[in-house]
C-alpha positions in Angstrom: 0.9 0.4 -19.2 -0.3 1.9 -16.0 -0.2 -2.0 -14.4 3.1 -1.5 -15.4 3.9 2.0 -14.1 2.5 1.3 -10.9 5.2 -2.2 -10.6 7.4 0.3 -10.3 5.9 2.8 -7.9 4.4 -0.2 -5.5 8.4 -1.4 -5.9 9.6 1.7 -4.3 6.9 1.8 -1.4 7.6 -1.6 -0.8 12.0 -1.1 -0.7 11.5 2.0 1.7 8.6 -0.2 3.6 10.9 -3.5 3.6 14.0 -1.4 4.4 12.4 0.8 7.9 11.1 -2.9 8.6 14.6 -5.1 8.2 15.7 -1.7 10.5 13.9 -1.7 13.4 12.1 -4.9 13.5 15.4 -7.0 12.4 18.8 -5.1 13.7 17.0 -2.9 16.6 14.5 -6.5 17.2 11.4 -3.9 18.0 8.4 -5.8 17.8 7.7 -6.5 14.6 3.6 -6.2 14.1 4.1 -2.6 15.5 7.8 -1.8 13.2 5.6 -3.4 9.9 2.2 -1.0 11.2 4.6 1.9 10.1 6.3 0.8 7.6 3.6 0.1 6.0 2.0 3.7 6.5 5.8 5.4 5.5 5.3 3.5 2.7 1.9 4.6 1.4 2.7 7.7 1.8 4.9 7.0 0.2 3.2 4.9 -2.8 0.5 7.9 -3.0 2.8 10.4 -4.0 4.4 8.7 -6.4 1.4 7.1 -7.6 -0.7 11.1 -8.3 2.7 11.7 -10.1 2.7 9.2 -12.3 0.7 6.2 -12.8 -3.1 8.5 -12.0 -4.2 11.7 -11.9 -5.3 12.9 -8.8 -8.4 14.6 -8.3 -10.9 12.7 -11.1 -13.1 11.5 -8.5 -12.6 13.0 -5.1 -11.3 16.6 -3.5 -7.7 16.4 -2.4 -8.3 15.9 1.2 -10.8 13.3 0.8 -8.5 11.4 -1.8 -6.0 11.3 0.4 -8.5 9.6 2.7 -9.9 7.4 0.6 -6.1 6.2 0.2 -5.4 5.2 4.0 -8.9 4.1 3.9 -7.9 1.8 1.3 -4.6 1.2 2.7 -5.9 0.8 6.1 -6.9 -2.6 4.2 -4.4 -3.2 2.7 -2.8 -2.9 5.9 -5.4 -5.4 8.2 -4.4 -7.9 4.9 -0.5 -7.3 5.4 -0.3 -7.9 9.3 -2.8 -11.9 9.1 -0.3 -12.7 6.4 3.2 -11.6 8.1 1.7 -13.2 11.6 1.0 -16.0 10.0 4.5 -16.8 8.3 6.5 -15.8 10.8 4.5 -17.0 13.5 2.4 -20.3 12.2 5.1 -21.0 9.0 8.0 -20.9 11.5 9.8 -18.3 8.2 12.1 -15.6 9.4 10.6 -11.8 9.8 12.3 -10.1 6.4 11.2 -14.0 4.6 7.0 -13.1 6.0 7.8 -9.3 5.1 7.9 -9.3 1.2 5.2 -12.4 1.4 3.1 -10.3 3.0 3.5 -6.4 0.9 3.5 -8.5 -1.8 0.4 -10.6 -1.7 -1.8 -6.7 -1.1 0.0 -5.9 -4.4 -3.3 -6.3 -6.8 -5.6 -5.2 -3.6 -3.9 -2.0 -3.3 -3.8 -1.2 -7.3 -7.6 -2.6 -8.5 -9.1 -1.1 -5.9 -7.7 2.5 -7.1 -7.9 2.0 -9.9 -11.3 1.4 -10.1 -12.6 3.6 -7.0 -10.1 6.3 -5.8 -8.2 7.5 -9.3 -11.7 6.1 -11.8 -12.9 9.7 -13.2 -16.6 10.0 -12.5 -20.0 9.0 -14.9 -21.0 11.7 -16.6 -24.9 11.8 -15.9 -27.0 13.4 -18.3 -29.2 14.4 -16.3 -26.6 16.7 -14.7 -26.5 20.0 -15.8 
């Protein structure tokens, strides 16, 4: 069920990402790689807020500030993957900016879900020797 909820959360976050990207990279013709970084960061913030309200339980493994840091650290890796796919699709495969962005964003969906589920929002295992 979490994956279905995350699909909707990820979808809304992707819409935010794509709208910002389209506005600035396509309509205003700003540098698409810079815009992608900016739109990705905003979408990550939206994703985090929606995720802790509808998908994952916040604070089960890390203190809040560490949890936020972990989300953005993991998302930073996702951003590198996103940027590499975006660049390759647009510059090498000669796809349009929007198609390239959709391909790049869709490619990291599972990365984000599984890393968050298994690492960031996974409850700590009880150690019987801790008491």
